[in-house]
C-alpha positions in Angstrom: 95.8 109.3 81.5 95.8 113.0 82.3 98.8 114.9 83.5 99.2 115.1 87.3 99.1 118.4 89.0 102.6 117.5 90.3 102.6 117.9 94.1 105.2 120.2 95.6 106.4 117.5 98.0 107.7 115.5 95.0 109.6 118.3 93.4 111.0 119.4 96.8 112.4 116.0 97.8 116.2 115.8 97.3 117.0 112.9 95.1 118.4 110.1 97.3 122.1 109.6 96.8 122.1 106.0 98.2 120.4 102.8 97.2 117.2 104.4 96.0 118.6 107.0 93.7 117.9 105.3 90.4 114.6 103.8 91.5 113.4 107.2 92.7 114.4 109.0 89.5 112.6 106.5 87.3 109.5 106.5 89.5 109.2 110.3 89.4 109.6 110.4 85.6 106.8 107.9 85.3 104.6 110.0 87.5 105.3 113.1 85.5 104.6 111.3 82.2 101.6 109.2 83.2 99.9 111.1 86.0 96.8 110.1 87.9 94.9 107.2 86.4 91.8 108.3 84.5 88.5 106.5 84.3 89.5 105.1 80.9 92.1 103.0 82.7 90.2 99.8 83.5 91.9 99.1 86.8 90.9 102.5 88.1 87.6 103.0 86.3 85.5 102.8 89.5 87.8 104.9 91.7 86.7 108.4 92.8 89.4 110.6 91.2 88.7 113.4 93.6 89.7 111.2 96.5 92.8 110.1 94.6 93.8 113.7 94.0 93.4 114.5 97.7 95.8 111.6 98.5 98.6 113.6 96.8 98.1 116.9 98.5 99.8 116.1 101.7 103.4 117.0 102.5 105.8 114.0 102.8 106.4 112.6 106.3 108.9 114.6 108.3 110.7 116.1 105.3 111.4 112.6 104.0 113.6 111.7 106.9 114.2 107.9 107.2 111.6 106.1 109.2 112.9 104.6 112.4 112.0 101.2 113.8 112.0 100.2 117.4 112.3 96.6 118.6 109.7 96.2 121.3 110.1 92.8 123.2 106.9 90.8 123.5 106.0 88.2 126.1 106.7 85.4 123.6 110.4 84.8 123.0 109.9 84.2 119.3 107.8 87.4 118.8 109.2 90.7 117.6 107.2 93.9 117.4 108.3 96.7 115.1 106.7 100.2 115.0 107.1 102.8 112.3 107.1 106.4 113.3 108.7 105.7 116.7 112.2 107.1 117.2 114.5 104.3 118.3 117.5 102.3 117.6 117.2 99.1 115.5 119.7 96.3 115.6 120.6 94.2 112.6 119.8 91.0 114.3 116.4 90.9 116.0 116.1 87.2 117.0 117.4 83.7 116.4 115.1 83.2 113.4 114.6 86.8 112.0 117.4 88.9 110.7 117.5 92.2 109.0 118.7 92.3 105.4 121.9 94.3 104.9 122.5 97.0 102.4 124.0 94.8 99.7 121.1 92.3 99.9 118.6 95.1 99.5 120.7 96.5 96.6 120.6 93.2 94.8 116.9 92.9 95.4 116.2 96.4 94.0 118.2 95.7 90.9 116.1 92.6 90.2 112.7 93.8 91.3 112.4 97.5 90.5 108.7 98.2 89.7 109.5 101.5 87.9 111.5 99.8 85.2 108.5 97.7 84.3 106.6 98.5 81.1 103.2 98.5 82.8 102.5 101.6 84.8 101.6 100.7 88.3 100.4 103.8 90.1 100.4 102.3 93.6 104.0 101.1 93.5 105.3 104.1 91.5 103.9 106.6 94.1 105.8 104.6 96.8 109.0 104.4 94.9 108.9 108.1 94.0 108.6 109.2 97.6 110.2 106.5 99.7 113.9 106.5 100.7 113.6 103.5 103.1 113.0 99.8 102.6 113.1 97.5 105.6 114.0 93.9 104.8 113.9 90.7 106.9 115.0 87.2 106.4 113.2 84.4 108.3 115.1 81.1 108.7 115.1 78.0 110.8 112.4 75.5 111.8 111.1 77.2 114.9 107.9 79.1 114.4 108.5 82.9 114.4 106.1 85.8 115.0 106.4 89.4 113.7 104.1 92.4 114.4 104.5 95.5 112.3 102.6 98.6 113.4 102.3 101.6 111.0 100.9 104.4 113.2 98.7 107.4 112.5 100.0 110.9 111.8 98.4 114.2 110.8 98.2 115.8 107.4 101.2 113.8 106.0 101.9 111.2 103.3 103.7 108.3 104.9 105.4 105.9 102.5 106.5 102.5 103.9 108.0 99.5 102.2 108.8 96.1 103.6 110.3 92.9 102.2 110.3 89.6 104.0 112.2 86.5 102.7 111.0 83.3 104.3 113.6 80.6 103.7 112.9 76.9 102.9 110.9 75.1 105.6 110.5 78.2 107.8 107.2 79.2 109.5 106.0 82.6 110.5 103.0 84.5 111.7 102.9 88.2 110.5 100.5 90.7 111.9 100.3 94.2 110.4 98.3 97.0 112.0 97.9 100.2 109.9 96.2 103.2 111.5 95.0 106.4 109.9 93.6 109.5 111.5 92.3 112.8 110.3 93.8 113.5 106.8 96.9 111.2 106.9 97.7 109.3 103.6 99.5 106.0 103.7 101.5 104.5 100.8 102.5 101.0 101.7 104.1 98.0 100.0 104.9 94.6 101.5 106.6 91.9 99.5 106.8 88.3 100.8 108.9 85.6 99.2 107.8 82.2 100.5 110.4 79.5 100.1 110.0 75.8 99.4 107.8 74.1 102.1 107.6 77.4 104.0 104.4 78.5 105.8 103.2 82.1 106.2 100.1 83.2 108.1 99.6 86.9 107.3 97.0 89.2 108.9 96.4 92.9 108.1 94.1 95.1 110.3 93.8 98.5 108.7 91.6 101.0 110.4 91.3 104.6 109.2 89.5 107.6 110.5 87.9 110.8 109.1 89.5 111.7 105.7 92.5 109.3 106.0 93.5 107.4 102.9 95.5 104.2 102.1 97.1 102.8 99.0 98.6 99.4 99.7 100.2 96.7 97.6 100.8 93.1 98.8 103.2 91.1 96.5 103.7 87.4 97.2 105.9 84.9 95.4 105.5 81.2 96.5 107.7 78.3 95.7 106.8 74.6 95.7 104.9 73.1 98.6 104.6 76.5 100.3 101.5 77.7 102.2 100.5 81.3 102.3 97.3 82.6 103.9 96.2 86.2 104.2 93.3 87.7 106.2 93.0 91.4 105.3 90.5 93.9 107.0 89.7 97.4 105.9 87.6 99.9 107.8 87.1 103.6 108.4 89.2 105.0 105.5 87.6 107.7 103.3 89.5 105.8 100.5 91.3 102.6 100.8 92.8 100.4 97.9 94.5 97.1 98.4 96.2 95.5 95.4 97.2 91.9 96.0 99.4 90.0 93.5 100.2 86.4 94.4 102.2 84.2 92.1 102.7 80.5 92.6 106.1 80.3 90.7 106.2 76.6 90.0 102.7 75.4 91.1 102.4 72.7 93.9 101.5 75.4 96.4 98.5 76.5 98.5 97.1 80.0 98.8 94.2 81.2 101.0 93.0 84.7 100.7 90.3 86.3 102.9 89.2 90.0 102.9 86.7 92.1 104.8 85.6 95.6 104.0 83.4 97.6 106.5 82.3 100.9 105.1 79.8 103.7 106.0 79.0 107.3 105.1 80.7 108.0 101.7 83.7 105.8 102.2 85.2 104.0 99.2 87.0 100.7 100.0 88.6 98.7 97.2 90.3 95.3 96.8 92.0 94.3 93.5 93.6 90.8 93.5 95.5 88.8 90.9 96.5 85.2 91.5 98.8 83.5 88.9 99.6 79.8 88.7 102.8 79.2 86.9 102.9 75.5 87.4 100.6 72.4 88.0 98.8 71.2 91.2 98.2 74.7 92.6 95.4 75.4 95.1 93.6 78.6 95.9 90.6 79.4 98.2 89.5 83.1 98.1 86.6 84.8 99.8 86.0 88.6 99.8 83.3 90.1 102.0 81.9 93.6 102.5 79.5 95.3 104.8 78.1 98.6 103.5 76.0 101.3 105.2 74.8 104.8 104.3 76.2 105.9 100.9 79.5 103.8 101.0 81.0 102.1 98.0 82.8 98.7 97.9 84.9 97.5 95.0 86.2 94.1 94.4 88.0 93.0 91.2 89.6 89.5 91.4 91.4 87.7 88.6 92.7 84.1 88.6 95.0 83.2 85.8 95.5 79.5 84.9 97.8 79.1 81.9 98.3 75.8 80.0 101.2 74.8 82.3 99.0 74.9 85.4 97.2 71.6 84.9 95.4 70.1 88.0 94.8 73.5 89.5 92.0 73.9 92.0 90.8 77.4 92.6 87.7 79.0 94.0 86.8 82.7 94.4 83.7 84.1 96.1 82.5 87.7 96.8 79.8 88.1 99.5 78.3 91.5 100.2 75.9 92.6 102.9 74.0 95.9 102.3 72.7 97.8 105.3 71.4 100.7 103.3 69.6 101.1 100.0 72.0 103.9 99.0 75.2 101.8 99.4 76.9 100.6 96.2 78.8 97.4 95.4 80.9 96.7 92.3 82.1 93.2 92.3 83.8 91.3 89.5 85.4 87.9 90.3 87.0 86.6 87.1 88.8 83.5 85.7 91.2 83.3 82.8 91.8 79.6 82.1 93.8 78.1 79.3 94.6 74.7 81.0 92.0 72.0 80.4 92.4 69.8 83.4 91.4 72.1 86.3 88.7 72.6 88.9 87.9 76.4 89.1 84.8 78.3 90.1 83.8 81.8 91.1 80.7 83.7 92.2 79.2 86.7 93.9 76.3 87.4 96.2 74.6 90.6 97.4 72.1 90.4 100.2 70.5 92.2 103.2 70.0 91.1 106.8 67.5 88.3 106.7 64.1 89.1 108.2 63.6 85.4 109.0 66.9 85.2 111.0 66.1 88.4 112.8 62.6 87.1 113.7 64.1 83.8 114.9 66.4 85.7 117.3 63.6 87.9 118.5 61.6 84.9 119.3 64.4 83.8 121.6 64.1 87.1 123.5 66.8 89.1 121.7 65.8 92.7 120.7 66.1 94.0 117.1 69.4 95.9 117.6 71.1 93.0 119.3 69.8 90.6 116.6 71.3 92.8 113.9 74.6 93.0 115.7 74.7 89.2 116.1 74.1 88.6 112.4 76.7 91.2 111.4 79.3 89.7 113.8 78.5 86.2 112.3 79.1 87.5 108.8 82.5 88.9 109.9 83.7 86.1 112.2 85.1 83.6 109.7 87.5 86.4 108.5 88.4 87.9 111.9 89.1 84.5 113.5 92.0 83.9 111.1 93.9 87.0 112.0 97.0 85.8 113.9 96.2 87.6 117.1 98.5 85.4 119.2 101.3 87.7 118.0 100.1 90.4 120.4 96.6 89.4 121.5 95.7 92.5 123.6 96.7 95.0 120.9 95.0 93.1 118.1 91.8 92.6 120.1 91.6 96.3 120.7 91.7 97.0 117.0 89.3 94.1 116.1 86.8 95.4 118.7 86.4 98.5 116.6 85.4 96.6 113.5 81.7 96.3 114.1 81.3 99.6 115.9 78.6 101.8 114.3 
C-alpha cells in the first residue's frame, strides 16, 4: 500500500477524550502507516483509486461535533424513526421494546470489538474509527415485533461518519429500515453492527441513493446465534462511488441468512458489493442473490465468499450474481466464491450477464405496449424481487418515495 496524502481534517481533529480516545488513536496510526489501498491489495484491486482519493478530501462534518438524533413518532406504536443530522434531544428509552445502550455498555462493546486492534487492515472500518466520535447503540428486547427507521441525510462537501450497533435479544423480532442519502459531493462513512440472539428475527432493508459526485463506504457486520433468522435487502443507486462490505457470521450454525442486493448504475458510476458469510457450526442456511443494472459506462463489482469449515456439516448455501447490461460500454466484475472444507454440504454458486431479451420485448409489443414501456416493464421485473423485500411498513410513504427513484433514467 502506498502512503496516504494525509487529509487535513484528520490532523485537525482533536483526539477524543472520552470512550473513543484509544480506538481513534489506533485507527489514525493505521491510516498513517497503511494509507489508501493499492491495486495490489486483492480486495481493492478493481476500485477506482482516484474516486477513493476524492472520498478523503472533504472536511469532517460540522467540525466533528457529535451527531444528534431526533425521535420522530410514527403512526405505528412500535415504530421509531431516528434521523442523523437533525438537531434534537434524544431520550435513553425510546419504546417498550427498544432501549438505547448506556455509556458503560458501549465501553464494554468497544473493548471487545475494536476493529483497529485487529491484525488485518480494514480500510472501511479504520476510516470510520479514525474520524468518528459517536456510536449510537440500541437493545431490542421482548416478544412484540418492533420497527426502527434510521435516516442518514444528505449534506454538502463534507465527510459524515456514522456508526450504529443493535443488539437483538433472544426471541426478539424487529424490522430495520435504513435510508442513506447523498447529494453533490458528500461522502458517507457508515458502519452498522447487528447481534442477533438465539431464536431472534431481523428483517433489514437499506435504500441508499446518491447524487452527482457523492460517495459511500459502508460496512454491515452481523453475528447470528442459534435458530436466528437474518434477512437483508440492500439497494445502491446514484453514487459516483459506493462500496458495501457485508460480513455475516453464524456463530454456532443452526441459523438462517438471506442476502439480496441490487445495484443500479449509469454514466461512470462505480458500485461495489463485497460479502463474506462464515458458518462456524452445523446446519446453517444461506440464500444469496446479487443483481445489477448497468447503463452508459458504469461499473459494477461483486465479490462474494462463502466459508464452510469442517465444523459446519449439513450446511446449505447458494449464491447467485445476475447482471443486466443496457449498454455495450458498461462493465461487470463478478466473482461468487466458495471455500468448503466440510464434506457433507449442499452449496452452489453462479453468475449470469445478459441484455434485455428481444423476444420478451417483441411479446410485449405484440400486446400493444410500445418499446419504451416494454423496456421499463422488464427492468422493473428484474428489480422487483429485491425491492418487494424492503420492510416498507416501517414508514411506507417515505420508503416508497425513495423506491420510486430506483428505476428512473
